[in-house]
LUMTILUM-807145 format. One record per residue (C-alpha): residue number from 0; residue in three letters; chain; x, y, z. Coordinates in Angstrom, 2 decimals. Each point is the difference from the previous one (the first is absolute). Example, Ala and Ser with C-alpha at 12.3 -4.5 7.8 and 13.67 -1.06 7.14 Angstrom:
2
   pos   code   unit      east     north        up
     0    ALA      A     12.30     -4.50      7.80
     1    SER      A      1.37      3.44     -0.66
***
This chain:
370
   pos   code   unit      east     north        up
     0    MET      A      0.00      0.00      0.00
     1    VAL      A      2.95      2.33      0.66
     2    ASP      A      3.69     -0.10     -0.95
     3    LEU      A      1.70      1.81      2.85
     4    HIS      A      3.41     -1.48     -0.75
     5    GLY      A     -0.10      1.17     -3.60
     6    GLN      A     -0.97      3.47      1.14
     7    TYR      A      2.85      0.02      2.53
     8    LEU      A      2.60     -0.97     -2.59
     9    LYS      A     -0.66      3.19     -1.98
    10    ILE      A      0.73      2.21      3.02
    11    LYS      A      2.35     -2.37      1.78
    12    ASP      A      2.97      2.36      0.34
    13    GLU      A     -2.11      2.85      1.37
    14    VAL      A     -1.80     -2.25      2.48
    15    ASN      A      3.18     -1.69      1.16
    16    GLN      A      1.69      3.35      0.54
    17    ALA      A     -2.99      1.23      2.00
    18    ILE      A      0.06     -3.11      2.20
    19    GLN      A      3.74      0.29      0.53
    20    ARG      A     -0.39      3.67      0.93
    21    VAL      A     -2.41     -0.97      2.79
    22    ILE      A      2.29     -2.79      1.21
    23    ASP      A      2.92      2.41      0.10
    24    SER      A     -2.01      2.55      1.97
    25    SER      A     -1.42     -2.65      2.37
    26    ALA      A     -3.05      2.27      0.44
    27    PHE      A     -2.45     -2.83     -0.55
    28    ILE      A     -3.02      1.66      1.64
    29    ARG      A     -1.07      3.59     -0.79
    30    GLY      A      3.17      0.62     -1.98
    31    GLY      A      0.52      2.76     -2.52
    32    ASP      A     -1.51     -1.95     -2.88
    33    VAL      A     -3.33     -0.19      1.82
    34    HIS      A     -0.23      3.78      0.30
    35    GLN      A      1.17      0.53     -3.57
    36    PHE      A     -2.46     -2.58     -1.32
    37    GLN      A     -2.87      1.71      1.79
    38    GLU      A      0.94      3.33     -1.57
    39    GLU      A      0.40     -1.49     -3.48
    40    LEU      A     -3.23     -1.97      0.29
    41    ALA      A     -1.94      3.07      1.14
    42    ALA      A      1.38      1.94     -2.97
    43    TYR      A     -0.96     -2.76     -2.43
    44    MET      A     -3.51     -0.25      1.44
    45    GLY      A     -0.51      3.76      0.23
    46    SER      A     -0.81     -0.42      3.68
    47    LYS      A      1.19      2.26      2.83
    48    HIS      A      0.78     -2.98      2.21
    49    ALA      A      1.08     -3.59     -0.64
    50    VAL      A      0.49     -2.12      3.12
    51    ALA      A      1.68     -3.36     -0.48
    52    CYS      A     -1.04     -2.96      2.13
    53    GLY      A      0.44     -3.75      0.34
    54    ASN      A     -2.63     -1.24     -2.46
    55    GLY      A     -3.22      0.91     -1.76
    56    THR      A     -2.24     -1.54      2.66
    57    ASP      A      1.65      2.12      2.68
    58    ALA      A     -0.48      3.03     -2.21
    59    LEU      A     -3.76     -0.57     -0.04
    60    GLN      A     -0.11     -0.61      3.74
    61    VAL      A      2.04      3.09      0.84
    62    ALA      A     -2.14      2.11     -2.33
    63    ILE      A     -3.15     -1.05      1.86
    64    MET      A      1.69      0.50      3.38
    65    ALA      A      0.90      3.55     -0.98
    66    LEU      A     -3.64      0.96     -0.55
    67    GLY      A     -1.04     -0.63      3.60
    68    LEU      A     -2.95     -2.25     -0.81
    69    GLN      A     -1.78     -1.72      2.89
    70    PRO      A     -1.13     -3.64      0.42
    71    GLY      A     -3.29     -0.51     -1.79
    72    ASP      A      0.64      2.67     -2.62
    73    GLU      A     -0.64     -1.19     -3.54
    74    VAL      A      2.38      0.03     -2.93
    75    ILE      A     -1.24     -0.56     -3.56
    76    THR      A      2.11     -2.04     -2.39
    77    THR      A     -0.23     -2.83     -2.55
    78    PRO      A     -0.18     -3.80      0.36
    79    PHE      A      2.03     -0.59     -3.18
    80    THR      A      3.51      0.67      1.25
    81    PHE      A      2.83     -1.52      2.02
    82    ILE      A     -0.80     -0.74      3.64
    83    SER      A      2.15      2.84      1.39
    84    THR      A     -2.58      2.59     -0.93
    85    ILE      A     -2.61     -1.22      2.47
    86    GLU      A      2.31     -1.98      2.27
    87    VAL      A      1.40      3.17      1.55
    88    ILE      A     -3.48      1.49      0.40
    89    LYS      A     -1.02     -2.98      2.12
    90    LEU      A      3.24     -0.06      1.99
    91    ILE      A     -0.56      3.59      1.13
    92    GLY      A     -3.55     -0.80      1.11
    93    LEU      A     -1.83      1.73     -2.83
    94    LYS      A     -2.70     -1.44     -2.27
    95    SER      A      0.42     -0.51     -3.73
    96    VAL      A     -2.99      0.89     -2.16
    97    LEU      A      0.51     -1.50     -3.43
    98    VAL      A     -1.09      1.44     -3.33
    99    ASP      A      0.04     -2.10     -3.16
   100    VAL      A      2.29      0.70     -2.97
   101    GLU      A     -0.42      0.78     -3.68
   102    GLN      A      0.29     -3.05     -2.22
   103    GLU      A      1.93      1.94     -2.66
   104    THR      A      2.73      1.51      2.20
   105    PHE      A     -0.07     -2.17      3.17
   106    ASN      A     -0.04      3.24      2.02
   107    LEU      A     -2.54      1.20      2.53
   108    ASP      A     -3.33      0.91     -1.61
   109    THR      A     -0.46      3.61      1.02
   110    ASP      A     -3.66     -0.07     -1.07
   111    LEU      A     -0.60     -2.25      3.03
   112    LEU      A      2.10      2.01      2.42
   113    GLU      A     -2.39      2.55      1.45
   114    VAL      A     -2.62     -2.55      1.13
   115    ALA      A      2.66     -1.59      2.23
   116    VAL      A      0.59      3.23      1.94
   117    ASN      A     -1.68      0.50      3.38
   118    HIS      A      0.66      1.87      3.24
   119    ARG      A      2.63     -2.59      1.05
   120    THR      A      2.00      0.31     -3.23
   121    LYS      A      3.33      1.74      0.55
   122    ALA      A      2.20     -0.94     -2.95
   123    ILE      A      0.18     -1.47     -3.51
   124    VAL      A      2.88     -2.22     -1.14
   125    PRO      A     -0.08     -0.23     -3.82
   126    VAL      A      2.36     -2.56     -1.54
   127    HIS      A      1.74      0.80     -3.28
   128    LEU      A     -0.04     -3.61     -1.17
   129    PHE      A      2.29     -1.64     -2.56
   130    GLY      A      1.60      3.30     -1.03
   131    GLN      A     -2.64      2.65     -0.68
   132    CYS      A     -1.89      2.55      2.06
   133    VAL      A     -3.44     -0.12      1.54
   134    ASN      A     -2.30      2.91     -0.90
   135    MET      A      1.54      2.28      2.61
   136    GLU      A     -2.06      3.07     -0.92
   137    ALA      A     -3.19     -1.87      0.89
   138    ILE      A      1.54     -1.31      3.20
   139    MET      A      1.30      3.38      1.11
   140    ASP      A     -3.40      1.55     -0.76
   141    VAL      A     -1.75     -2.47      2.33
   142    ALA      A      2.74      0.38      2.62
   143    THR      A     -0.20      3.79     -0.05
   144    ARG      A     -3.79      0.10      0.29
   145    HIS      A      0.01     -2.44      2.92
   146    SER      A      3.24      1.17      1.71
   147    LEU      A      1.77     -3.33     -0.49
   148    PHE      A      3.69     -0.85     -0.14
   149    VAL      A      1.41     -1.67     -3.13
   150    ILE      A      2.92     -2.43      0.14
   151    GLU      A      1.15     -1.19     -3.43
   152    ASP      A      1.25     -3.59     -0.10
   153    ASN      A      2.54      0.49     -2.76
   154    ALA      A      1.99     -3.21      0.43
   155    GLN      A     -0.59     -0.98     -3.64
   156    ALA      A      0.01      3.30     -1.87
   157    ILE      A      2.99      2.06      1.12
   158    GLY      A      0.83      2.37     -2.84
   159    ALA      A     -3.40     -0.12     -1.67
   160    ASP      A     -1.40      3.41     -0.90
   161    TYR      A     -3.52      1.14      0.78
   162    LEU      A     -1.29      2.14     -2.90
   163    PHE      A     -2.25      2.89      0.95
   164    PRO      A     -2.50      1.44     -2.51
   165    GLY      A      1.94      3.23     -0.41
   166    GLY      A      3.13     -1.83     -1.08
   167    SER      A      1.93      0.07      3.29
   168    THR      A      1.36     -3.20      1.51
   169    GLN      A      0.80     -1.27      3.46
   170    LYS      A      1.70     -3.20      1.09
   171    ALA      A     -2.13     -2.77      1.44
   172    GLY      A      0.43      0.07      3.76
   173    THR      A      0.28      3.79      0.32
   174    ILE      A     -3.63      1.07     -0.43
   175    GLY      A     -1.55     -1.15      3.29
   176    HIS      A      1.06      0.98      3.51
   177    ILE      A      2.56     -2.83      0.13
   178    GLY      A      1.31     -2.41     -2.61
   179    THR      A      1.77     -3.29      0.65
   180    THR      A      2.12     -2.34     -2.08
   181    SER      A      1.99     -3.22      0.17
   182    PHE      A      3.50     -0.82     -1.19
   183    PHE      A     -0.51     -3.77      0.06
   184    PRO      A      2.52     -1.42     -2.51
   185    SER      A     -2.56     -0.74     -2.73
   186    LYS      A     -1.48      3.51      0.05
   187    ASN      A      0.80      2.44     -2.82
   188    LEU      A      2.41      1.70      2.40
   189    GLY      A      1.21     -3.01      1.97
   190    ALA      A      2.65     -0.34      2.67
   191    PHE      A      2.15     -3.08      0.69
   192    GLY      A     -2.22     -0.68      3.02
   193    ASP      A     -2.93      1.70      1.67
   194    GLY      A     -0.61      3.74      0.04
   195    GLY      A     -2.72      2.61     -0.23
   196    ALA      A     -0.72      3.72      0.12
   197    LEU      A     -2.67      2.57      0.80
   198    PHE      A     -0.70      3.27     -1.81
   199    THR      A     -1.75      3.17      1.09
   200    ASN      A     -0.11      3.68     -0.85
   201    ASP      A     -1.08      0.90      3.53
   202    ASP      A      2.93      1.18      2.14
   203    SER      A     -1.60     -1.05      3.29
   204    LEU      A     -0.79     -3.47     -1.30
   205    GLY      A      3.49     -0.28     -1.46
   206    GLU      A      1.56      0.71      3.39
   207    LEU      A     -2.36     -2.44      1.71
   208    LEU      A      0.61     -2.81     -2.51
   209    ARG      A      3.75      0.42      0.34
   210    ALA      A     -0.31     -0.43      3.76
   211    LEU      A     -2.45     -2.90     -0.11
   212    VAL      A      2.22     -2.24     -2.13
   213    ASN      A      2.82      0.47      2.53
   214    HIS      A     -1.63     -0.88      3.33
   215    GLY      A     -1.81      3.34      0.21
   216    MET      A      3.25      1.93      0.52
   217    SER      A      0.12      3.68     -0.87
   218    ARG      A      3.65      0.09      1.09
   219    ARG      A      2.20     -2.74      1.38
   220    TYR      A     -1.50     -1.61      3.11
   221    TYR      A     -2.84      2.53      0.21
   222    TYR      A     -3.30     -1.72     -0.81
   223    ASP      A     -2.95      2.20     -0.88
   224    TYR      A     -2.12     -2.83     -1.41
   225    VAL      A     -0.42     -3.75      0.22
   226    GLY      A      1.54     -1.10     -3.27
   227    VAL      A      1.41     -3.12     -1.62
   228    ASN      A      3.41     -1.23     -1.04
   229    SER      A     -0.26      0.19     -3.78
   230    ARG      A      3.15      1.37     -1.54
   231    LEU      A      1.32     -0.50     -3.51
   232    ASP      A      3.55     -1.22      0.45
   233    THR      A      2.82      1.82     -1.69
   234    MET      A      0.95     -2.84     -2.34
   235    GLN      A     -3.50     -0.09     -1.50
   236    ALA      A     -0.06      3.78     -0.29
   237    ALA      A      3.31     -0.02     -1.88
   238    ILE      A     -1.31     -2.60     -2.46
   239    LEU      A     -3.27      1.85     -0.45
   240    ARG      A      1.86      3.24     -0.74
   241    VAL      A      1.61     -1.74     -2.97
   242    LYS      A     -3.25     -1.56     -1.22
   243    LEU      A     -2.00      3.21      0.40
   244    ARG      A      2.13      1.54     -2.74
   245    TYR      A     -1.23     -2.72     -2.37
   246    LEU      A     -3.64     -0.08      1.10
   247    ASP      A     -1.43      1.90     -2.97
   248    GLU      A      1.98     -2.24     -2.36
   249    TYR      A     -1.39     -3.04      1.82
   250    HIS      A     -3.50      1.35     -0.58
   251    ARG      A      0.72      0.49     -3.69
   252    LEU      A      1.20     -3.59     -0.35
   253    ARG      A     -3.08     -1.35      1.77
   254    GLN      A     -2.27      2.13     -2.19
   255    LYS      A      1.79     -1.30     -3.11
   256    ALA      A     -0.60     -3.59      1.12
   257    ALA      A     -3.64      0.80      0.76
   258    ALA      A     -0.46      1.44     -3.49
   259    PHE      A      1.37     -3.23     -1.49
   260    TYR      A     -2.43     -2.03      2.11
   261    ASP      A     -2.87      2.27     -1.07
   262    THR      A      0.67     -0.50     -3.69
   263    ALA      A      0.60     -3.72      0.20
   264    LEU      A     -3.01     -0.77      2.21
   265    SER      A     -2.53      2.47     -1.41
   266    THR      A     -1.14     -2.44     -2.66
   267    ILE      A     -1.09     -2.57      2.60
   268    THR      A     -3.64      0.78      0.71
   269    ASP      A      0.05     -1.94      3.28
   270    ILE      A      2.65      2.31      1.51
   271    GLN      A     -0.49      3.47      1.47
   272    VAL      A      3.36      1.76      0.02
   273    PRO      A      0.64      2.67      2.67
   274    VAL      A     -2.12      3.14     -0.40
   275    ARG      A      1.81      3.33      0.39
   276    SER      A     -1.78      2.66      2.02
   277    PRO      A     -0.29      3.37     -1.78
   278    PHE      A      1.25      1.81      3.12
   279    SER      A      3.13     -2.06      0.67
   280    THR      A      3.17     -1.28     -1.58
   281    HIS      A      0.54     -3.73      0.49
   282    ILE      A      3.40     -1.21      1.16
   283    PHE      A     -0.96     -3.71     -0.04
   284    HIS      A      1.05     -1.44      3.30
   285    GLN      A     -2.10     -2.89     -1.32
   286    TYR      A     -1.40     -0.80     -3.43
   287    THR      A     -3.31     -1.60      0.93
   288    ILE      A     -2.41     -1.46     -2.52
   289    GLN      A     -3.56     -1.20      0.51
   290    VAL      A     -1.26     -3.25     -1.52
   291    PRO      A     -3.42     -1.69      0.06
   292    PRO      A     -1.09     -1.66      3.29
   293    GLY      A      1.14     -3.61      0.16
   294    THR      A      2.91      0.63     -2.38
   295    ARG      A      2.58      1.71      2.20
   296    ASP      A      1.33     -2.97      1.98
   297    GLU      A      0.30     -2.11     -3.14
   298    LEU      A      1.92      2.80     -1.73
   299    LYS      A      2.32      0.36      2.98
   300    GLN      A      0.68     -3.75      0.03
   301    TRP      A      0.60      0.03     -3.78
   302    LEU      A      2.53      2.82      0.33
   303    GLN      A      1.72     -1.72      2.90
   304    GLU      A      0.47     -3.12     -2.14
   305    LYS      A      1.55      2.24     -2.68
   306    GLN      A      2.43      1.51      2.54
   307    VAL      A     -1.83      3.34      0.04
   308    PRO      A     -0.63      1.35      3.51
   309    ALA      A     -3.35      1.62      0.73
   310    MET      A     -1.52      1.21      3.26
   311    ILE      A     -3.48      0.59      1.38
   312    TYR      A     -0.36      3.36      1.76
   313    TYR      A     -2.24     -0.64      1.92
   314    PRO      A     -1.64     -3.46      0.32
   315    VAL      A     -2.31      0.96      2.90
   316    PRO      A     -1.13      3.60      0.63
   317    LEU      A      0.61      1.23      3.52
   318    HIS      A     -3.66      0.15      1.06
   319    LEU      A     -0.16     -3.80     -0.37
   320    GLN      A      3.23     -0.74      1.86
   321    ARG      A     -0.40     -1.77      3.36
   322    ALA      A      2.18      2.56      1.75
   323    PHE      A     -2.63      2.68     -0.70
   324    SER      A     -3.17     -1.99      0.53
   325    ASP      A     -0.87      2.32      2.90
   326    LEU      A     -0.71      2.77     -2.52
   327    GLY      A     -3.21     -1.84     -0.84
   328    TYR      A      0.32     -0.16     -3.78
   329    ARG      A     -1.33     -2.95     -1.96
   330    LYS      A      0.47     -1.42     -3.47
   331    GLY      A     -1.90      2.21     -2.43
   332    ASP      A      0.65      3.24      1.89
   333    MET      A      2.86      1.04     -2.32
   334    PRO      A     -1.00     -1.55     -3.35
   335    VAL      A      2.67      1.64     -2.15
   336    SER      A      2.87     -0.91      2.33
   337    GLU      A     -1.36     -3.52      0.27
   338    LYS      A     -0.21     -0.37     -3.78
   339    LEU      A      3.50      1.41     -0.47
   340    SER      A      1.41     -2.50      2.50
   341    GLU      A     -1.19     -2.74     -2.38
   342    THR      A      1.03      1.58     -3.30
   343    VAL      A      3.26      1.97      0.40
   344    LEU      A      3.45     -1.25     -0.91
   345    SER      A      3.24      1.97      0.06
   346    LEU      A      2.63     -0.73     -2.64
   347    PRO      A      3.74      0.57      0.47
   348    MET      A      0.76      3.72      0.23
   349    HIS      A      3.44      1.43      0.68
   350    THR      A      2.73      2.15     -1.47
   351    GLU      A      2.00     -2.83     -1.59
   352    LEU      A     -2.67     -1.48     -2.27
   353    ASP      A      1.30     -0.17     -3.57
   354    GLU      A     -1.91     -0.54     -3.23
   355    GLU      A      0.86     -3.70     -0.21
   356    GLN      A     -1.39     -0.61      3.49
   357    LEU      A     -3.12      2.05     -0.72
   358    GLU      A     -0.61     -1.87     -3.25
   359    TYR      A      0.29     -3.32      1.82
   360    ILE      A     -2.33      1.05      2.86
   361    THR      A     -2.68      1.41     -2.29
   362    GLY      A      0.39     -2.91     -2.39
   363    GLN      A     -0.83     -2.44      2.79
   364    VAL      A     -3.04      2.06      1.01
   365    GLN      A     -1.17      0.05     -3.60
   366    ALA      A      0.52     -3.76     -0.30
   367    PHE      A     -2.22     -0.59      3.02
   368    PHE      A     -2.94      1.89     -1.48
   369    ASN      A      0.40     -1.34     -3.58
***
């Protein structure tokens, strides 16, 4: 699904030098590369503050902690996402209220959003899934009218641009009150281990987030808040500084591979290729197709026999997972998410795909349907 070693080989000298620099400095925690990476990341994102942390799940948890929500408060999000999105909501003692997604984009259906808002609602967590933005204008409109916080789960779309009607753009993760992301190795901007970050344009929140990821310290051994230990280590920051310089090129390579898939698969009537939203660029963290119900598992098995990896994101939507049975949802409550869980399949998508590989992958898909 990803070729991290091939990607590394192209930047090997730069990465190795960065690692050696950290070893020579022996500043393995909160070293200079962490501070420099935060500055460079904030500049790339167009955000006043970028706060690095230990992983993307921690980023979501710290973001919610920073908003001062109380047990029993409700947070609206989607059931068609990775578990972290609602896992942290439950861990903090809040309640997830789930809103179904659009079948075309896999993102939260903003037409259903307002009916989920009540007097207990305090925040919305939209997920920019698979590499493109949710309709953030609609979300911010609802949030503004109801005085709600917005935390963007941007683990899969770092670098995607939101396109406003007037022609201006803004990076995914910088539109709401707080944005979060993950540097898990397979992400578009991936570390050589775990890592994450938070973004905000609010100075007070920026100061608070910076303290919360480091035990609540405002200065050494002075604790103004109850925080967590979630620091991006210096080695990962040094590697990410190198890879950040190539991020836009990585997007271009993924988009080129996606265009090849589009052309090769568009003639197969049983396949729905990814739909691009008119208000977002797509940086293709995943290339996810939809196939008729009852076909997906057979296609996946066929590809596996042909040595083509394929993944199902996600086989069971979160409202039907046992861990969240206390939310009270039942099968049929989120019909689009439930249908997608039976019909989606993600094909290999990474920066090292060449034309020969793409021809082989699409050829095997075509052979299955012919």
